[in-house]
N, C-alpha and C positions, 0 to 999 in steps of 0.2 A: 504494500500500500504506500502511495506517495504522500509526502507532507502536504498539508493544506497550503494553498497559495491564494494571494489576493493582489489586486492592483489598487493603488491609492494615489491621489493627487497630493503634492507637497503642500504644506508640511504635515498633513495628516498621516502620511506614510511613516514618517519618523516617529510620531507619537504611537502609532499602532505597533511598529517594530519594537519600540521600547517596552510596551505593555505585553507583547506576545513575541518574545525572541525566537521561538521555534517556527513562527509563521513566515513563509517566504513572501516578501512584499516586492512587487514591481512598482517602483515609484515613478509617477508621471509628473508632468508640469503642474504648477498651481492652476486652479480653475480659471481665473481671469487671463492667464498667460497661455491658454491652449489646452489645459488638462481636461476641461469639459468636452472639448472636441475630440480628444484622444479617447475618452470613455465612450462618446457617441460612435466613433469609428469601430470600437471593439464590439459594441452592441450590434451595429449593422453587419459586421463580419461574422457574427455568431460566436464570438470568443468569450462571452459572459453567460453565466447561468443565473445571475441575479445582480442587483445593484442596491447598495446601502448608501444613502445620500443624506447625511444629517444637515439640516439647515436651521437657522434661527429665524422663525417666522415673524419675529418682531423687529428685525433689522433689515434695512435695505441692502440688496446685493448688487454690486456694480455689474455683475454678469448675469442678471436675472433672465435675460433672453436665452442664454446658454443653458441655464437650469431648466427652463421650460422646454427647451429642445430635448434635453435628456429625458424628461418626463414623457414627452411625445414619442420619442424613439422606444422607450420602455413599453409603452402601450402598443405601438405599431408592431414591434417584434415580440410581444408577449413575454417580456422579461419581468420577473417579480422585482418590485422596487419598494424599499423601506425608507421612509422619511423620518422615522423616530425610533427610539430605542426599543419600544415594545414590539413593533413590527419587525425590526431587525432581528431580535431574539427569536421570534417565531420562524422567520425565514432560515436562520442559521440552523435551527433544530429540525427543520423540515427535511424529509428525504429528497434527494435530487438537487439540493442547494449546495453543491460541492465547491464552487469557486466564486465566492462573493467578491465584489469589488467595493472597497470602502472609499468613499469620497466625502468631502465636506464643502461648505460654501466659502472657504477661506479666500 
């Protein structure tokens, strides 16, 4: 059995790696610097089995259009997407959610 893997935009990837040293993290660019587009491409290419994307719903996001595009792609390609901790925990525990991608709105 292979080790679990995840992709994460910076600096989220560093925080996840610190918290879970055994998890293999592919670190992408920061969201506003192209990380959101990298995640979108991974969805379109069928390289993701799910998406965990934590946001602060009370703060403005400079890349709000990119975040909406990820939501749209997740729906179009039928990718499970969690926007909060409770849903993320359900997806991680679910069968078939083997390769989550962890991103945030940084």
